[in-house]
C-alpha positions as CSV (number, residue, x, y, z in Angstrom):
1,M,99.0,122.8,78.7
2,L,99.5,123.3,82.4
3,R,103.3,122.7,83.8
4,F,104.4,122.8,87.4
5,D,108.0,123.4,87.4
6,V,108.9,121.2,90.6
7,G,112.4,121.4,92.3
8,A,113.8,119.0,94.6
9,E,112.6,120.9,97.7
10,D,109.0,120.4,96.2
11,L,109.7,116.8,96.0
12,L,110.6,116.3,99.4
13,R,107.6,118.6,100.6
14,S,104.7,117.1,98.6
15,R,102.5,115.2,100.3
16,F,98.7,113.2,99.8
17,A,95.4,114.8,101.3
18,L,91.8,113.9,101.4
19,S,89.1,116.6,101.1
20,P,85.6,115.4,102.1
21,V,84.1,118.7,100.9
22,M,85.5,118.7,97.6
23,E,83.9,115.4,97.2
24,L,80.7,116.7,98.3
25,H,81.0,119.2,95.6
26,G,81.9,116.5,93.3
27,L,78.8,114.6,93.9
28,L,76.4,117.6,93.5
29,R,78.2,118.6,90.3
30,G,77.5,115.2,89.3
31,L,74.0,115.0,90.4
32,T,73.0,118.5,88.6
33,G,75.1,118.0,85.5
34,R,77.7,120.6,86.0
35,S,80.5,118.1,85.8
36,G,81.9,116.5,82.8
37,H,80.7,113.2,83.4
38,R,77.4,111.7,84.6
39,L,76.9,109.8,87.8
40,P,76.1,105.8,87.4
41,A,72.5,105.7,86.9
42,S,72.1,103.7,90.4
43,W,73.8,106.6,92.1
44,S,71.4,109.1,90.3
45,A,68.4,107.2,90.8
46,R,69.2,106.7,94.9
47,L,70.1,110.1,95.3
48,A,68.2,112.5,92.7
49,P,65.2,112.5,94.9
50,R,66.8,113.4,97.9
51,L,68.7,116.1,96.1
52,R,65.3,117.6,94.8
53,S,63.9,117.4,98.4
54,L,67.1,119.4,99.9
55,R,66.5,122.1,97.1
56,R,63.3,122.8,98.6
57,E,64.2,122.4,102.2
58,V,67.7,124.3,102.5
59,A,69.8,126.7,100.9
60,L,71.5,124.4,98.5
61,D,70.7,126.3,95.3
62,A,72.8,129.2,96.9
63,V,75.7,126.6,97.4
64,L,75.1,125.0,93.6
65,A,75.4,128.7,92.5
66,L,79.1,128.8,94.0
67,L,79.8,125.8,91.8
68,P,80.2,126.2,88.2
69,P,81.8,123.6,86.3
70,R,85.2,125.0,86.4
71,Y,85.8,127.3,89.0
72,G,84.2,127.9,92.3
73,A,84.0,130.4,95.3
74,G,87.4,129.4,97.4
75,F,86.1,129.9,100.7
76,V,83.4,126.6,100.2
77,A,86.3,124.4,99.5
78,P,89.0,125.0,101.9
79,P,92.4,123.4,101.0
80,P,92.9,119.9,103.2
81,Q,95.7,119.5,105.5
82,G,96.1,116.0,105.4
83,L,95.2,112.4,105.1
84,T,93.0,112.8,108.7
85,Q,91.0,115.4,107.2
86,T,87.4,115.2,108.3
87,V,84.2,116.9,106.7
88,E,84.0,118.7,110.4
89,D,87.5,120.1,109.7
90,D,86.3,121.3,106.2
91,L,83.1,123.0,107.6
92,A,85.0,124.6,110.4
93,A,87.1,126.4,108.0
94,V,84.1,127.5,106.0
95,R,82.9,128.9,109.1
96,A,86.1,130.6,110.2
97,T,85.9,132.8,106.8
98,P,85.7,136.7,107.3
99,L,82.5,138.0,105.9
100,A,84.9,140.3,103.4
101,Q,86.6,137.5,101.9
102,A,83.4,135.2,101.5
103,R,81.8,138.6,99.5
104,R,85.0,138.7,97.5
105,D,85.0,135.0,96.7
106,I,81.2,135.2,95.8
107,R,81.5,138.4,93.6
108,S,84.1,136.7,91.6
109,C,82.3,133.3,91.2
110,L,78.9,135.1,90.2
111,A,81.1,137.6,87.6
112,R,82.0,134.1,85.8
113,Q,78.6,132.6,86.1
114,S,75.5,135.0,87.0
115,T,72.4,134.2,88.3
116,V,69.2,135.9,88.6
117,D,67.3,133.5,91.1
118,A,66.2,136.2,93.9
119,A,66.3,133.4,96.4
120,V,69.7,132.6,95.8
121,L,70.8,136.3,95.6
122,A,69.1,137.0,98.9
123,V,71.3,134.4,100.6
124,L,74.4,135.4,98.8
125,R,73.9,138.7,99.9
126,S,73.0,138.2,103.5
127,R,75.1,139.2,106.6
128,D,75.0,135.5,107.6
129,V,75.8,134.1,104.5
130,V,78.8,132.1,105.6
131,A,77.3,130.5,108.3
132,R,74.0,129.7,106.3
133,L,76.4,128.3,103.5
134,A,78.1,125.8,106.1
135,S,75.0,124.6,107.3
136,T,73.7,123.6,104.0
137,M,76.6,121.9,103.3
138,E,77.0,120.1,106.4
139,Y,72.9,119.2,105.8
140,A,73.6,118.1,102.5
141,W,76.7,116.0,103.5
142,H,74.8,114.0,106.0
143,E,72.0,113.5,103.5
144,L,73.6,112.6,100.4
145,L,77.5,111.3,101.2
146,A,78.0,110.3,104.6
147,P,76.4,106.9,104.1
148,D,79.0,106.0,101.3
149,W,82.1,107.9,102.6
150,P,83.4,105.1,104.7
151,Q,83.6,103.5,101.1
152,L,85.0,106.0,99.3
153,R,87.3,107.0,101.9
154,A,88.9,103.9,102.2
155,L,89.1,103.6,98.0
156,C,90.9,107.2,98.2
157,E,93.3,105.5,101.2
158,C,93.9,102.5,99.3
159,D,95.4,104.7,96.3
160,V,97.6,106.7,98.7
161,L,98.8,103.4,100.3
162,H,99.5,102.1,96.5
163,R,101.2,105.1,95.6
164,S,103.4,105.5,98.3
165,A,104.6,102.0,98.2
166,A,105.5,102.9,94.5
167,L,107.1,106.1,95.5
168,G,109.3,104.5,97.9
169,R,110.4,101.7,95.6
170,A,111.0,103.9,92.1
171,G,110.3,107.7,92.6
172,W,107.4,110.1,91.8
173,A,107.3,108.7,88.1
174,A,106.2,105.3,89.4
175,A,103.8,107.0,92.1
176,F,101.8,108.5,89.3
177,D,101.9,105.6,86.7
178,G,98.6,104.9,85.6
179,L,97.5,108.6,84.9
180,R,98.9,109.1,81.1
181,P,97.8,110.7,79.5
182,H,96.3,113.2,81.6
183,L,99.7,113.8,83.7
184,R,103.3,113.3,82.5
185,W,106.9,114.0,83.9
186,R,109.0,116.2,81.3
187,D,112.4,117.8,82.0
188,G,111.8,118.1,85.9
189,G,108.1,119.3,85.5
190,I,104.6,117.9,85.9
191,E,102.9,118.6,82.9
192,I,98.9,118.3,82.4
193,P,98.2,118.4,78.7
194,R,94.4,118.5,78.9
195,I,93.9,121.5,80.8
196,A,94.6,124.3,78.3
197,R,96.0,127.6,80.3
198,G,99.0,127.5,78.8
199,Q,100.6,128.3,82.1
200,T,103.9,127.4,83.6
201,I,103.7,127.6,87.3
202,A,107.0,127.3,89.9
203,V,106.0,125.5,92.9
204,G,108.6,127.5,94.6
205,G,110.0,125.0,97.4
206,T,106.3,124.6,99.0
207,G,105.6,121.4,97.5
208,L,102.5,119.8,95.7
209,L,99.2,118.8,97.4
210,L,98.1,115.6,95.9
211,I,94.5,114.5,96.2
212,P,93.0,111.3,95.2
213,S,89.3,111.6,94.4
214,V,86.1,109.7,93.4
215,F,84.4,112.4,91.7
216,V,87.2,114.1,89.7
217,R,87.3,111.7,86.7
218,P,88.4,110.4,84.1
219,G,91.3,113.4,84.1
220,V,92.7,115.4,86.8
221,A,92.1,119.0,88.0
222,A,94.6,121.4,89.1
223,Y,94.6,124.1,91.9
224,T,97.0,127.2,91.3
225,D,95.4,130.1,93.0
226,E,95.1,131.1,96.7
227,P,94.2,130.1,99.5
228,W,95.0,126.6,98.2
229,P,98.6,125.3,97.8
230,K,99.6,124.3,94.3
231,A,97.5,121.0,94.0
232,I,96.6,118.2,92.0
233,V,93.3,116.1,91.9
234,Y,93.3,112.9,90.3
235,P,91.1,109.9,90.2
236,A,91.7,107.3,92.7
237,R,92.5,103.8,91.6
238,G,89.5,101.4,91.5
239,V,86.9,104.1,91.0
240,Q,85.5,102.2,87.8
241,A,85.2,99.2,89.8
242,L,83.3,101.2,92.5
243,W,80.8,102.7,89.6
244,E,80.4,99.0,88.1
245,P,80.8,96.4,90.6
246,Q,81.3,92.9,89.7
247,A,81.3,89.5,90.9
248,V,84.7,88.7,92.4
249,A,85.6,85.2,90.9
250,A,88.0,83.1,92.9
251,P,90.3,80.1,91.9
252,G,88.3,76.9,92.5
253,A,91.3,74.8,93.8
254,L,92.0,77.8,96.3
255,A,88.4,77.6,97.3
256,E,88.5,74.0,97.9
257,L,91.6,74.5,100.2
258,I,90.4,77.5,102.2
259,G,86.7,77.9,101.7
260,R,85.2,80.1,99.3
261,A,84.2,83.1,101.2
262,R,88.2,83.2,101.9
263,A,89.1,82.5,98.6
264,R,87.1,85.3,97.5
265,L,88.6,87.9,99.9
266,L,92.3,86.7,98.9
267,V,91.5,87.3,95.2
268,A,89.7,90.6,96.0
269,L,92.7,91.9,97.4
270,A,94.7,92.5,94.2
271,E,94.7,96.1,95.7
272,P,94.7,96.7,99.4
273,A,91.0,97.1,101.0
274,S,89.8,98.1,104.2
275,T,87.0,95.5,105.7
276,T,84.3,97.8,104.8
277,H,85.5,98.2,101.3
278,L,85.7,94.2,101.1
279,A,82.1,93.8,102.7
280,R,80.4,96.0,100.1
281,T,82.4,95.2,97.0
282,L,81.7,91.2,97.8
283,G,78.2,91.6,99.5
284,L,79.1,90.3,102.7
285,A,78.6,91.0,106.3
286,V,81.4,93.2,107.9
287,G,81.7,90.9,110.8
288,A,82.1,87.9,108.8
289,V,84.6,89.7,106.5
290,G,87.1,90.6,109.7
291,D,86.8,87.3,110.8
292,H,87.9,85.8,107.5
293,L,90.7,88.6,107.3
294,R,92.0,87.4,111.0
295,I,92.2,84.1,110.0
296,L,93.8,84.7,106.4
297,T,96.2,87.2,108.5
298,R,97.3,84.5,111.1
299,A,97.7,82.1,108.6
300,G,100.5,84.4,106.7
301,L,98.4,85.2,103.2
302,L,97.8,89.0,104.6
303,D,99.2,91.7,106.2
304,R,97.8,94.8,107.3
305,A,98.8,98.4,107.5
306,R,97.1,101.7,108.9
307,A,96.3,104.3,106.3
308,G,94.6,107.4,107.7
309,R,91.4,106.2,109.9
310,S,91.4,103.1,108.0
311,V,93.2,99.6,108.5
312,L,93.9,98.0,104.9
313,Y,94.6,94.6,104.4
314,R,97.2,93.3,101.4
315,R,98.3,89.9,100.2
316,T,101.8,89.0,101.5
317,P,104.2,87.1,99.4
318,L,102.8,84.0,100.2
319,G,99.5,85.1,99.4
320,E,100.4,86.0,95.9
321,A,102.0,82.7,95.5
322,L,99.1,80.7,96.7
323,I,96.7,82.6,94.2
324,G,99.4,82.2,91.4
325,T,99.3,78.4,91.9
326,T,95.8,77.7,91.9
327,R,94.5,79.7,88.8
328,T,92.5,76.9,87.7
329,G,88.5,77.5,87.3
330,T,86.5,79.9,89.1
331,I,83.5,80.5,91.5
332,G,80.9,83.0,91.6
333,R,79.3,84.4,94.0
């Protein structure tokens, strides 16, 4: 078990953040069998051919050599600073790594998982290794993850919005409701039972970094070593729905009242979501979704709030009441 001892100052300074490059690493681990779970077959089928091409075109195997299942070279995964973090921010931090630090991180990683691939070793021993790895990750990002990132980012931002609201209502225990048995609060600390390090770590007044993730699942991960602050990475709410999309049903009476498309949107907003996320989930055009959301908002059934770079919609009490009084019958797509 890993335990973080958390004081009052830590709770005041704890914050949420997003890490695009960490999500890229999670995707690469999933595609290459380096993680504890498999990607959905549809994602693997779509991305595996491009991954194979990338391994021939750029130094992706050198990046993969620094992404073993449990640990990686620190400089290729710089800690995020907040919710507005972009992949450009991450890659700028990678490129700013001094060569001596990169060498130390690479040696430490290869000591845990060695490689005999001559081409990989040539890249990792080169004087321009930092620039080459950063450029390779940038290329892999645009080829593999960038098209899906708006939806994935919105999902993580929805999670933060939900947990921030729970935090304001009932404290940190409520903010992490739903993560049991992977995480629990006990006697002034956060315990992660399934991380078998047997450590107790004092956060020391600096606060925890809390990072929702699409690819870290179903459990949680923790960062305890420099240069990262003490951090917990946990699966964002709604990830399962992303991997296994289903048709969204809507109450039949509600569909008759406000129209089928708007009824489906209102039902889908059981959790806050962005226009793009809703469009992808429901298979509708982004423009049409935006028009319907504006009408529902003007009618007082939805309100909107900004979370990072996204605008998230959620049902108002009136919208909740309307859903609750029309739970008779369903419609499909």
